[in-house]
PDB file as gemmi writes it, atoms N, CA and C in Angstrom:
CRYST1    1.000    1.000    1.000  90.00  90.00  90.00 P 1                      
ATOM      1  N   MET A   1       0.843  -1.176   0.000  1.00  0.00           N  
ATOM      2  CA  MET A   1       0.000   0.000   0.000  1.00  0.00           C  
ATOM      3  C   MET A   1       0.893   1.245   0.000  1.00  0.00           C  
ATOM      4  N   SER A   2       0.671   2.114  -0.927  1.00  0.00           N  
ATOM      5  CA  SER A   2       1.457   3.344  -0.974  1.00  0.00           C  
ATOM      6  C   SER A   2       0.601   4.512  -0.483  1.00  0.00           C  
ATOM      7  N   LEU A   3       1.234   5.385   0.244  1.00  0.00           N  
ATOM      8  CA  LEU A   3       0.541   6.548   0.775  1.00  0.00           C  
ATOM      9  C   LEU A   3       0.650   7.714  -0.196  1.00  0.00           C  
ATOM     10  N   THR A   4      -0.458   8.363  -0.407  1.00  0.00           N  
ATOM     11  CA  THR A   4      -0.447   9.591  -1.192  1.00  0.00           C  
ATOM     12  C   THR A   4      -0.196  10.764  -0.241  1.00  0.00           C  
ATOM     13  N   LEU A   5       0.057  11.919  -0.804  1.00  0.00           N  
ATOM     14  CA  LEU A   5       0.229  13.113   0.016  1.00  0.00           C  
ATOM     15  C   LEU A   5      -1.033  13.382   0.834  1.00  0.00           C  
ATOM     16  N   LEU A   6      -2.189  13.151   0.229  1.00  0.00           N  
ATOM     17  CA  LEU A   6      -3.448  13.357   0.931  1.00  0.00           C  
ATOM     18  C   LEU A   6      -3.575  12.402   2.117  1.00  0.00           C  
ATOM     19  N   ASP A   7      -3.140  11.151   1.952  1.00  0.00           N  
ATOM     20  CA  ASP A   7      -3.147  10.195   3.063  1.00  0.00           C  
ATOM     21  C   ASP A   7      -2.266  10.690   4.212  1.00  0.00           C  
ATOM     22  N   VAL A   8      -1.104  11.195   3.871  1.00  0.00           N  
ATOM     23  CA  VAL A   8      -0.176  11.705   4.892  1.00  0.00           C  
ATOM     24  C   VAL A   8      -0.814  12.871   5.645  1.00  0.00           C  
ATOM     25  N   VAL A   9      -1.499  13.748   4.924  1.00  0.00           N  
ATOM     26  CA  VAL A   9      -2.179  14.882   5.555  1.00  0.00           C  
ATOM     27  C   VAL A   9      -3.258  14.379   6.512  1.00  0.00           C  
ATOM     28  N   GLY A  10      -4.034  13.390   6.085  1.00  0.00           N  
ATOM     29  CA  GLY A  10      -5.065  12.817   6.948  1.00  0.00           C  
ATOM     30  C   GLY A  10      -4.481  12.201   8.203  1.00  0.00           C  
ATOM     31  N   HIS A  11      -3.406  11.434   8.046  1.00  0.00           N  
ATOM     32  CA  HIS A  11      -2.750  10.834   9.209  1.00  0.00           C  
ATOM     33  C   HIS A  11      -2.165  11.909  10.123  1.00  0.00           C  
ATOM     34  N   ALA A  12      -1.613  12.960   9.539  1.00  0.00           N  
ATOM     35  CA  ALA A  12      -1.036  14.051  10.334  1.00  0.00           C  
ATOM     36  C   ALA A  12      -2.102  14.714  11.202  1.00  0.00           C  
ATOM     37  N   SER A  13      -3.297  14.879  10.648  1.00  0.00           N  
ATOM     38  CA  SER A  13      -4.384  15.479  11.407  1.00  0.00           C  
ATOM     39  C   SER A  13      -4.703  14.654  12.649  1.00  0.00           C  
ATOM     40  N   PHE A  14      -4.815  13.351  12.473  1.00  0.00           N  
ATOM     41  CA  PHE A  14      -5.131  12.490  13.616  1.00  0.00           C  
ATOM     42  C   PHE A  14      -3.954  12.380  14.582  1.00  0.00           C  
ATOM     43  N   LEU A  15      -2.738  12.384  14.071  1.00  0.00           N  
ATOM     44  CA  LEU A  15      -1.562  12.328  14.935  1.00  0.00           C  
ATOM     45  C   LEU A  15      -1.477  13.581  15.808  1.00  0.00           C  
ATOM     46  N   LEU A  16      -1.740  14.731  15.217  1.00  0.00           N  
ATOM     47  CA  LEU A  16      -1.745  15.977  15.987  1.00  0.00           C  
ATOM     48  C   LEU A  16      -2.852  15.973  17.041  1.00  0.00           C  
ATOM     49  N   THR A  17      -4.002  15.416  16.694  1.00  0.00           N  
ATOM     50  CA  THR A  17      -5.094  15.300  17.665  1.00  0.00           C  
ATOM     51  C   THR A  17      -4.670  14.415  18.830  1.00  0.00           C  
ATOM     52  N   ALA A  18      -4.063  13.270  18.518  1.00  0.00           N  
ATOM     53  CA  ALA A  18      -3.594  12.363  19.572  1.00  0.00           C  
ATOM     54  C   ALA A  18      -2.555  13.050  20.450  1.00  0.00           C  
ATOM     55  N   LEU A  19      -1.651  13.785  19.835  1.00  0.00           N  
ATOM     56  CA  LEU A  19      -0.624  14.497  20.589  1.00  0.00           C  
ATOM     57  C   LEU A  19      -1.247  15.550  21.505  1.00  0.00           C  
ATOM     58  N   SER A  20      -2.307  16.192  21.042  1.00  0.00           N  
ATOM     59  CA  SER A  20      -2.966  17.203  21.874  1.00  0.00           C  
ATOM     60  C   SER A  20      -3.577  16.577  23.125  1.00  0.00           C  
ATOM     61  N   PHE A  21      -4.003  15.321  23.047  1.00  0.00           N  
ATOM     62  CA  PHE A  21      -4.539  14.640  24.227  1.00  0.00           C  
ATOM     63  C   PHE A  21      -3.441  14.303  25.232  1.00  0.00           C  
ATOM     64  N   TYR A  22      -2.212  14.248  24.786  1.00  0.00           N  
ATOM     65  CA  TYR A  22      -1.101  13.831  25.628  1.00  0.00           C  
ATOM     66  C   TYR A  22      -0.506  14.972  26.454  1.00  0.00           C  
ATOM     67  N   VAL A  23      -0.492  16.170  25.897  1.00  0.00           N  
ATOM     68  CA  VAL A  23       0.182  17.281  26.576  1.00  0.00           C  
ATOM     69  C   VAL A  23      -0.631  17.775  27.765  1.00  0.00           C  
ATOM     70  N   ARG A  24       0.064  18.352  28.735  1.00  0.00           N  
ATOM     71  CA  ARG A  24      -0.588  18.826  29.957  1.00  0.00           C  
ATOM     72  C   ARG A  24      -0.920  20.316  29.910  1.00  0.00           C  
ATOM     73  N   ASP A  25      -0.134  21.075  29.189  1.00  0.00           N  
ATOM     74  CA  ASP A  25      -0.337  22.520  29.131  1.00  0.00           C  
ATOM     75  C   ASP A  25      -1.546  22.831  28.256  1.00  0.00           C  
ATOM     76  N   MET A  26      -2.526  23.513  28.834  1.00  0.00           N  
ATOM     77  CA  MET A  26      -3.782  23.772  28.128  1.00  0.00           C  
ATOM     78  C   MET A  26      -3.583  24.629  26.881  1.00  0.00           C  
ATOM     79  N   MET A  27      -2.648  25.564  26.932  1.00  0.00           N  
ATOM     80  CA  MET A  27      -2.391  26.413  25.762  1.00  0.00           C  
ATOM     81  C   MET A  27      -1.831  25.576  24.615  1.00  0.00           C  
ATOM     82  N   VAL A  28      -0.880  24.701  24.925  1.00  0.00           N  
ATOM     83  CA  VAL A  28      -0.291  23.838  23.899  1.00  0.00           C  
ATOM     84  C   VAL A  28      -1.340  22.868  23.371  1.00  0.00           C  
ATOM     85  N   LEU A  29      -2.143  22.307  24.271  1.00  0.00           N  
ATOM     86  CA  LEU A  29      -3.206  21.389  23.860  1.00  0.00           C  
ATOM     87  C   LEU A  29      -4.133  22.064  22.853  1.00  0.00           C  
ATOM     88  N   ARG A  30      -4.583  23.242  23.180  1.00  0.00           N  
ATOM     89  CA  ARG A  30      -5.522  23.937  22.292  1.00  0.00           C  
ATOM     90  C   ARG A  30      -4.857  24.356  20.979  1.00  0.00           C  
ATOM     91  N   ALA A  31      -3.602  24.754  21.035  1.00  0.00           N  
ATOM     92  CA  ALA A  31      -2.888  25.110  19.802  1.00  0.00           C  
ATOM     93  C   ALA A  31      -2.743  23.891  18.895  1.00  0.00           C  
ATOM     94  N   LEU A  32      -2.392  22.748  19.477  1.00  0.00           N  
ATOM     95  CA  LEU A  32      -2.304  21.516  18.681  1.00  0.00           C  
ATOM     96  C   LEU A  32      -3.665  21.131  18.116  1.00  0.00           C  
ATOM     97  N   ALA A  33      -4.710  21.300  18.909  1.00  0.00           N  
ATOM     98  CA  ALA A  33      -6.058  20.984  18.434  1.00  0.00           C  
ATOM     99  C   ALA A  33      -6.452  21.885  17.262  1.00  0.00           C  
ATOM    100  N   ILE A  34      -6.049  23.141  17.312  1.00  0.00           N  
ATOM    101  CA  ILE A  34      -6.337  24.060  16.208  1.00  0.00           C  
ATOM    102  C   ILE A  34      -5.601  23.621  14.945  1.00  0.00           C  
ATOM    103  N   VAL A  35      -4.318  23.327  15.080  1.00  0.00           N  
ATOM    104  CA  VAL A  35      -3.539  22.891  13.909  1.00  0.00           C  
ATOM    105  C   VAL A  35      -4.114  21.592  13.356  1.00  0.00           C  
ATOM    106  N   ALA A  36      -4.447  20.650  14.244  1.00  0.00           N  
ATOM    107  CA  ALA A  36      -5.036  19.378  13.802  1.00  0.00           C  
ATOM    108  C   ALA A  36      -6.348  19.621  13.065  1.00  0.00           C  
ATOM    109  N   GLY A  37      -7.166  20.519  13.594  1.00  0.00           N  
ATOM    110  CA  GLY A  37      -8.437  20.830  12.946  1.00  0.00           C  
ATOM    111  C   GLY A  37      -8.253  21.457  11.576  1.00  0.00           C  
ATOM    112  N   LEU A  38      -7.302  22.369  11.464  1.00  0.00           N  
ATOM    113  CA  LEU A  38      -7.049  23.012  10.170  1.00  0.00           C  
ATOM    114  C   LEU A  38      -6.504  22.017   9.150  1.00  0.00           C  
ATOM    115  N   VAL A  39      -5.621  21.136   9.604  1.00  0.00           N  
ATOM    116  CA  VAL A  39      -5.112  20.091   8.704  1.00  0.00           C  
ATOM    117  C   VAL A  39      -6.261  19.170   8.297  1.00  0.00           C  
ATOM    118  N   GLY A  40      -7.136  18.847   9.247  1.00  0.00           N  
ATOM    119  CA  GLY A  40      -8.305  18.019   8.948  1.00  0.00           C  
ATOM    120  C   GLY A  40      -9.251  18.684   7.958  1.00  0.00           C  
ATOM    121  N   VAL A  41      -9.414  19.992   8.083  1.00  0.00           N  
ATOM    122  CA  VAL A  41     -10.245  20.728   7.117  1.00  0.00           C  
ATOM    123  C   VAL A  41      -9.648  20.598   5.726  1.00  0.00           C  
ATOM    124  N   GLY A  42      -8.341  20.794   5.629  1.00  0.00           N  
ATOM    125  CA  GLY A  42      -7.675  20.646   4.327  1.00  0.00           C  
ATOM    126  C   GLY A  42      -7.851  19.256   3.752  1.00  0.00           C  
ATOM    127  N   TYR A  43      -7.657  18.253   4.584  1.00  0.00           N  
ATOM    128  CA  TYR A  43      -7.814  16.867   4.131  1.00  0.00           C  
ATOM    129  C   TYR A  43      -9.232  16.615   3.621  1.00  0.00           C  
ATOM    130  N   ASN A  44     -10.222  17.021   4.400  1.00  0.00           N  
ATOM    131  CA  ASN A  44     -11.611  16.750   4.029  1.00  0.00           C  
ATOM    132  C   ASN A  44     -12.095  17.612   2.872  1.00  0.00           C  
ATOM    133  N   TYR A  45     -11.403  18.689   2.586  1.00  0.00           N  
ATOM    134  CA  TYR A  45     -11.767  19.512   1.438  1.00  0.00           C  
ATOM    135  C   TYR A  45     -11.253  18.908   0.135  1.00  0.00           C  
ATOM    136  N   TRP A  46     -10.035  18.377   0.159  1.00  0.00           N  
ATOM    137  CA  TRP A  46      -9.408  17.899  -1.072  1.00  0.00           C  
ATOM    138  C   TRP A  46      -9.560  16.402  -1.308  1.00  0.00           C  
ATOM    139  N   LEU A  47     -10.533  15.779  -0.709  1.00  0.00           N  
ATOM    140  CA  LEU A  47     -10.770  14.357  -0.969  1.00  0.00           C  
ATOM    141  C   LEU A  47     -11.147  14.147  -2.434  1.00  0.00           C  
ATOM    142  N   PRO A  48     -10.751  13.027  -3.020  1.00  0.00           N  
ATOM    143  CA  PRO A  48     -11.087  12.757  -4.427  1.00  0.00           C  
ATOM    144  C   PRO A  48     -12.595  12.743  -4.699  1.00  0.00           C  
ATOM    145  N   VAL A  49     -13.391  12.359  -3.708  1.00  0.00           N  
ATOM    146  CA  VAL A  49     -14.847  12.313  -3.899  1.00  0.00           C  
ATOM    147  C   VAL A  49     -15.493  13.680  -3.735  1.00  0.00           C  
ATOM    148  N   GLY A  50     -14.704  14.660  -3.347  1.00  0.00           N  
ATOM    149  CA  GLY A  50     -15.220  16.004  -3.131  1.00  0.00           C  
ATOM    150  C   GLY A  50     -15.218  16.346  -1.654  1.00  0.00           C  
ATOM    151  N   PRO A  51     -15.427  17.603  -1.341  1.00  0.00           N  
ATOM    152  CA  PRO A  51     -15.383  18.046   0.057  1.00  0.00           C  
ATOM    153  C   PRO A  51     -16.478  17.402   0.906  1.00  0.00           C  
ATOM    154  N   LEU A  52     -16.121  17.064   2.131  1.00  0.00           N  
ATOM    155  CA  LEU A  52     -17.091  16.571   3.111  1.00  0.00           C  
ATOM    156  C   LEU A  52     -17.476  17.759   3.997  1.00  0.00           C  
ATOM    157  N   TRP A  53     -18.530  18.459   3.594  1.00  0.00           N  
ATOM    158  CA  TRP A  53     -18.875  19.722   4.231  1.00  0.00           C  
ATOM    159  C   TRP A  53     -19.299  19.574   5.680  1.00  0.00           C  
ATOM    160  N   LEU A  54     -19.955  18.486   6.029  1.00  0.00           N  
ATOM    161  CA  LEU A  54     -20.360  18.280   7.418  1.00  0.00           C  
ATOM    162  C   LEU A  54     -19.130  18.213   8.325  1.00  0.00           C  
ATOM    163  N   VAL A  55     -18.144  17.437   7.921  1.00  0.00           N  
ATOM    164  CA  VAL A  55     -16.905  17.303   8.696  1.00  0.00           C  
ATOM    165  C   VAL A  55     -16.160  18.636   8.739  1.00  0.00           C  
ATOM    166  N   ILE A  56     -16.083  19.307   7.606  1.00  0.00           N  
ATOM    167  CA  ILE A  56     -15.399  20.605   7.542  1.00  0.00           C  
ATOM    168  C   ILE A  56     -16.073  21.614   8.473  1.00  0.00           C  
ATOM    169  N   PHE A  57     -17.405  21.615   8.480  1.00  0.00           N  
ATOM    170  CA  PHE A  57     -18.145  22.525   9.355  1.00  0.00           C  
ATOM    171  C   PHE A  57     -17.788  22.284  10.819  1.00  0.00           C  
ATOM    172  N   TRP A  58     -17.867  21.017  11.252  1.00  0.00           N  
ATOM    173  CA  TRP A  58     -17.624  20.727  12.669  1.00  0.00           C  
ATOM    174  C   TRP A  58     -16.170  20.920  13.064  1.00  0.00           C  
ATOM    175  N   LEU A  59     -15.248  20.595  12.195  1.00  0.00           N  
ATOM    176  CA  LEU A  59     -13.842  20.872  12.500  1.00  0.00           C  
ATOM    177  C   LEU A  59     -13.620  22.374  12.643  1.00  0.00           C  
ATOM    178  N   SER A  60     -14.284  23.153  11.799  1.00  0.00           N  
ATOM    179  CA  SER A  60     -14.172  24.614  11.884  1.00  0.00           C  
ATOM    180  C   SER A  60     -14.759  25.150  13.186  1.00  0.00           C  
ATOM    181  N   VAL A  61     -15.860  24.563  13.631  1.00  0.00           N  
ATOM    182  CA  VAL A  61     -16.451  24.957  14.916  1.00  0.00           C  
ATOM    183  C   VAL A  61     -15.463  24.687  16.050  1.00  0.00           C  
ATOM    184  N   PHE A  62     -14.840  23.503  16.036  1.00  0.00           N  
ATOM    185  CA  PHE A  62     -13.880  23.160  17.087  1.00  0.00           C  
ATOM    186  C   PHE A  62     -12.650  24.063  17.045  1.00  0.00           C  
ATOM    187  N   VAL A  63     -12.204  24.418  15.852  1.00  0.00           N  
ATOM    188  CA  VAL A  63     -11.078  25.351  15.720  1.00  0.00           C  
ATOM    189  C   VAL A  63     -11.459  26.698  16.335  1.00  0.00           C  
ATOM    190  N   ALA A  64     -12.661  27.171  16.037  1.00  0.00           N  
ATOM    191  CA  ALA A  64     -13.113  28.460  16.570  1.00  0.00           C  
ATOM    192  C   ALA A  64     -13.222  28.418  18.096  1.00  0.00           C  
ATOM    193  N   ILE A  65     -13.773  27.344  18.639  1.00  0.00           N  
ATOM    194  CA  ILE A  65     -13.892  27.212  20.098  1.00  0.00           C  
ATOM    195  C   ILE A  65     -12.512  27.254  20.750  1.00  0.00           C  
ATOM    196  N   ASN A  66     -11.575  26.498  20.202  1.00  0.00           N  
ATOM    197  CA  ASN A  66     -10.229  26.475  20.774  1.00  0.00           C  
ATOM    198  C   ASN A  66      -9.540  27.828  20.645  1.00  0.00           C  
ATOM    199  N   ALA A  67      -9.777  28.529  19.551  1.00  0.00           N  
ATOM    200  CA  ALA A  67      -9.187  29.860  19.373  1.00  0.00           C  
ATOM    201  C   ALA A  67      -9.731  30.832  20.420  1.00  0.00           C  
ATOM    202  N   VAL A  68     -11.026  30.785  20.660  1.00  0.00           N  
ATOM    203  CA  VAL A  68     -11.634  31.654  21.671  1.00  0.00           C  
ATOM    204  C   VAL A  68     -11.078  31.324  23.055  1.00  0.00           C  
ATOM    205  N   ARG A  69     -10.927  30.043  23.353  1.00  0.00           N  
ATOM    206  CA  ARG A  69     -10.391  29.640  24.662  1.00  0.00           C  
ATOM    207  C   ARG A  69      -8.927  30.070  24.821  1.00  0.00           C  
ATOM    208  N   ILE A  70      -8.142  30.011  23.738  1.00  0.00           N  
ATOM    209  CA  ILE A  70      -6.752  30.483  23.811  1.00  0.00           C  
ATOM    210  C   ILE A  70      -6.722  31.978  24.111  1.00  0.00           C  
ATOM    211  N   ILE A  71      -7.591  32.731  23.471  1.00  0.00           N  
ATOM    212  CA  ILE A  71      -7.669  34.170  23.748  1.00  0.00           C  
ATOM    213  C   ILE A  71      -7.993  34.397  25.222  1.00  0.00           C  
ATOM    214  N   GLY A  72      -8.921  33.614  25.762  1.00  0.00           N  
ATOM    215  CA  GLY A  72      -9.263  33.721  27.182  1.00  0.00           C  
ATOM    216  C   GLY A  72      -8.085  33.409  28.086  1.00  0.00           C  
ATOM    217  N   ILE A  73      -7.330  32.373  27.751  1.00  0.00           N  
ATOM    218  CA  ILE A  73      -6.154  32.001  28.549  1.00  0.00           C  
ATOM    219  C   ILE A  73      -5.120  33.125  28.518  1.00  0.00           C  
ATOM    220  N   VAL A  74      -4.876  33.667  27.329  1.00  0.00           N  
ATOM    221  CA  VAL A  74      -3.897  34.757  27.199  1.00  0.00           C  
ATOM    222  C   VAL A  74      -4.335  35.972  28.012  1.00  0.00           C  
ATOM    223  N   LEU A  75      -5.606  36.323  27.931  1.00  0.00           N  
ATOM    224  CA  LEU A  75      -6.102  37.475  28.687  1.00  0.00           C  
ATOM    225  C   LEU A  75      -6.015  37.225  30.186  1.00  0.00           C  
ATOM    226  N   ASP A  76      -6.335  36.000  30.630  1.00  0.00           N  
ATOM    227  CA  ASP A  76      -6.211  35.660  32.053  1.00  0.00           C  
ATOM    228  C   ASP A  76      -4.771  35.783  32.518  1.00  0.00           C  
ATOM    229  N   ARG A  77      -3.852  35.278  31.728  1.00  0.00           N  
ATOM    230  CA  ARG A  77      -2.437  35.299  32.118  1.00  0.00           C  
ATOM    231  C   ARG A  77      -1.881  36.720  32.145  1.00  0.00           C  
ATOM    232  N   ARG A  78      -2.352  37.553  31.247  1.00  0.00           N  
ATOM    233  CA  ARG A  78      -1.865  38.939  31.208  1.00  0.00           C  
ATOM    234  C   ARG A  78      -2.396  39.752  32.379  1.00  0.00           C  
ATOM    235  N   ALA A  79      -3.550  39.360  32.910  1.00  0.00           N  
ATOM    236  CA  ALA A  79      -4.181  40.118  33.984  1.00  0.00           C  
ATOM    237  C   ALA A  79      -3.551  39.832  35.347  1.00  0.00           C  
ATOM    238  N   ILE A  80      -2.692  38.831  35.438  1.00  0.00           N  
ATOM    239  CA  ILE A  80      -2.112  38.436  36.718  1.00  0.00           C  
ATOM    240  C   ILE A  80      -0.814  39.200  36.958  1.00  0.00           C  
ATOM    241  N   ASP A  81      -0.751  39.810  38.117  1.00  0.00           N  
ATOM    242  CA  ASP A  81       0.447  40.552  38.503  1.00  0.00           C  
ATOM    243  C   ASP A  81       0.742  40.224  39.962  1.00  0.00           C  
ATOM    244  N   PHE A  82       1.644  39.274  40.184  1.00  0.00           N  
ATOM    245  CA  PHE A  82       2.000  38.873  41.539  1.00  0.00           C  
ATOM    246  C   PHE A  82       2.883  39.932  42.191  1.00  0.00           C  
ATOM    247  N   ASN A  83       2.662  40.126  43.502  1.00  0.00           N  
ATOM    248  CA  ASN A  83       3.640  40.920  44.237  1.00  0.00           C  
ATOM    249  C   ASN A  83       4.819  39.999  44.560  1.00  0.00           C  
ATOM    250  N   GLU A  84       5.845  40.538  45.200  1.00  0.00           N  
ATOM    251  CA  GLU A  84       7.065  39.760  45.439  1.00  0.00           C  
ATOM    252  C   GLU A  84       6.794  38.520  46.299  1.00  0.00           C  
ATOM    253  N   GLU A  85       5.978  38.678  47.328  1.00  0.00           N  
ATOM    254  CA  GLU A  85       5.665  37.561  48.234  1.00  0.00           C  
ATOM    255  C   GLU A  85       4.874  36.469  47.507  1.00  0.00           C  
ATOM    256  N   GLU A  86       3.873  36.878  46.733  1.00  0.00           N  
ATOM    257  CA  GLU A  86       3.072  35.906  45.979  1.00  0.00           C  
ATOM    258  C   GLU A  86       3.917  35.182  44.940  1.00  0.00           C  
ATOM    259  N   SER A  87       4.789  35.919  44.299  1.00  0.00           N  
ATOM    260  CA  SER A  87       5.655  35.318  43.283  1.00  0.00           C  
ATOM    261  C   SER A  87       6.565  34.261  43.897  1.00  0.00           C  
ATOM    262  N   GLU A  88       7.151  34.578  45.045  1.00  0.00           N  
ATOM    263  CA  GLU A  88       8.028  33.613  45.721  1.00  0.00           C  
ATOM    264  C   GLU A  88       7.248  32.380  46.167  1.00  0.00           C  
ATOM    265  N   LEU A  89       6.057  32.581  46.720  1.00  0.00           N  
ATOM    266  CA  LEU A  89       5.219  31.467  47.163  1.00  0.00           C  
ATOM    267  C   LEU A  89       4.823  30.577  45.988  1.00  0.00           C  
ATOM    268  N   HIS A  90       4.470  31.197  44.879  1.00  0.00           N  
ATOM    269  CA  HIS A  90       4.093  30.425  43.690  1.00  0.00           C  
ATOM    270  C   HIS A  90       5.267  29.603  43.176  1.00  0.00           C  
ATOM    271  N   GLU A  91       6.435  30.203  43.118  1.00  0.00           N  
ATOM    272  CA  GLU A  91       7.614  29.524  42.569  1.00  0.00           C  
ATOM    273  C   GLU A  91       8.160  28.434  43.484  1.00  0.00           C  
ATOM    274  N   THR A  92       7.982  28.583  44.804  1.00  0.00           N  
ATOM    275  CA  THR A  92       8.576  27.609  45.727  1.00  0.00           C  
ATOM    276  C   THR A  92       7.616  26.514  46.167  1.00  0.00           C  
ATOM    277  N   VAL A  93       6.362  26.854  46.406  1.00  0.00           N  
ATOM    278  CA  VAL A  93       5.425  25.879  46.966  1.00  0.00           C  
ATOM    279  C   VAL A  93       4.378  25.426  45.955  1.00  0.00           C  
ATOM    280  N   PHE A  94       3.894  26.332  45.147  1.00  0.00           N  
ATOM    281  CA  PHE A  94       2.769  26.040  44.259  1.00  0.00           C  
ATOM    282  C   PHE A  94       3.170  26.047  42.785  1.00  0.00           C  
ATOM    283  N   GLN A  95       4.374  25.596  42.469  1.00  0.00           N  
ATOM    284  CA  GLN A  95       4.859  25.649  41.092  1.00  0.00           C  
ATOM    285  C   GLN A  95       4.041  24.785  40.137  1.00  0.00           C  
ATOM    286  N   LYS A  96       3.331  23.783  40.652  1.00  0.00           N  
ATOM    287  CA  LYS A  96       2.505  22.946  39.768  1.00  0.00           C  
ATOM    288  C   LYS A  96       1.193  23.630  39.394  1.00  0.00           C  
ATOM    289  N   PHE A  97       0.851  24.683  40.111  1.00  0.00           N  
ATOM    290  CA  PHE A  97      -0.348  25.450  39.795  1.00  0.00           C  
ATOM    291  C   PHE A  97      -0.024  26.431  38.675  1.00  0.00           C  
ATOM    292  N   SER A  98      -0.957  26.597  37.764  1.00  0.00           N  
ATOM    293  CA  SER A  98      -0.782  27.665  36.779  1.00  0.00           C  
ATOM    294  C   SER A  98      -0.928  28.997  37.513  1.00  0.00           C  
ATOM    295  N   PRO A  99      -0.406  30.078  36.950  1.00  0.00           N  
ATOM    296  CA  PRO A  99      -0.578  31.380  37.611  1.00  0.00           C  
ATOM    297  C   PRO A  99      -2.049  31.719  37.875  1.00  0.00           C  
ATOM    298  N   VAL A 100      -2.923  31.361  36.951  1.00  0.00           N  
ATOM    299  CA  VAL A 100      -4.355  31.633  37.127  1.00  0.00           C  
ATOM    300  C   VAL A 100      -4.903  30.823  38.296  1.00  0.00           C  
ATOM    301  N   GLU A 101      -4.561  29.537  38.359  1.00  0.00           N  
ATOM    302  CA  GLU A 101      -5.038  28.689  39.459  1.00  0.00           C  
ATOM    303  C   GLU A 101      -4.514  29.197  40.804  1.00  0.00           C  
ATOM    304  N   PHE A 102      -3.253  29.583  40.826  1.00  0.00           N  
ATOM    305  CA  PHE A 102      -2.663  30.086  42.064  1.00  0.00           C  
ATOM    306  C   PHE A 102      -3.351  31.371  42.509  1.00  0.00           C  
ATOM    307  N   MET A 103      -3.627  32.263  41.586  1.00  0.00           N  
ATOM    308  CA  MET A 103      -4.288  33.519  41.942  1.00  0.00           C  
ATOM    309  C   MET A 103      -5.700  33.255  42.464  1.00  0.00           C  
ATOM    310  N   LYS A 104      -6.395  32.290  41.876  1.00  0.00           N  
ATOM    311  CA  LYS A 104      -7.731  31.932  42.382  1.00  0.00           C  
ATOM    312  C   LYS A 104      -7.632  31.410  43.810  1.00  0.00           C  
ATOM    313  N   LEU A 105      -6.626  30.581  44.081  1.00  0.00           N  
ATOM    314  CA  LEU A 105      -6.410  30.060  45.426  1.00  0.00           C  
ATOM    315  C   LEU A 105      -6.105  31.198  46.401  1.00  0.00           C  
ATOM    316  N   MET A 106      -5.305  32.134  45.979  1.00  0.00           N  
ATOM    317  CA  MET A 106      -4.972  33.276  46.833  1.00  0.00           C  
ATOM    318  C   MET A 106      -6.222  34.099  47.156  1.00  0.00           C  
ATOM    319  N   ARG A 107      -7.090  34.261  46.191  1.00  0.00           N  
ATOM    320  CA  ARG A 107      -8.322  35.030  46.424  1.00  0.00           C  
ATOM    321  C   ARG A 107      -9.237  34.319  47.407  1.00  0.00           C  
ATOM    322  N   VAL A 108      -9.311  32.987  47.317  1.00  0.00           N  
ATOM    323  CA  VAL A 108     -10.150  32.220  48.238  1.00  0.00           C  
ATOM    324  C   VAL A 108      -9.600  32.327  49.659  1.00  0.00           C  
ATOM    325  N   GLY A 109      -8.278  32.361  49.776  1.00  0.00           N  
ATOM    326  CA  GLY A 109      -7.641  32.420  51.086  1.00  0.00           C  
ATOM    327  C   GLY A 109      -7.698  33.782  51.759  1.00  0.00           C  
ATOM    328  N   GLU A 110      -8.127  34.794  51.052  1.00  0.00           N  
ATOM    329  CA  GLU A 110      -8.168  36.148  51.636  1.00  0.00           C  
ATOM    330  C   GLU A 110      -9.323  36.315  52.592  1.00  0.00           C  
TER     331      GLU A 110                                                      
END                                                                             
């Protein structure tokens, strides 16, 4: 069995999706999901039988959802400004917490 370029693109889409399930960082996960979705859109558009519009539509919806969530993550991260004490506590004790999670914990503790 020989693989065509289109086959490789299809496999790449699923491989990127699988990789996105493996990573722990939510930003990286969503970025991989976006790339996988865009590659999947390309694959489903250029099929020899013609575009599969239902699949293209839903992949596009998922790409849009992930893009909106990435924007939210970026805005959340930009809004956080630790003072010196909070920064030291985050880096020494709560390093496994994302800055957003740590700030939420700090607010609950106030």
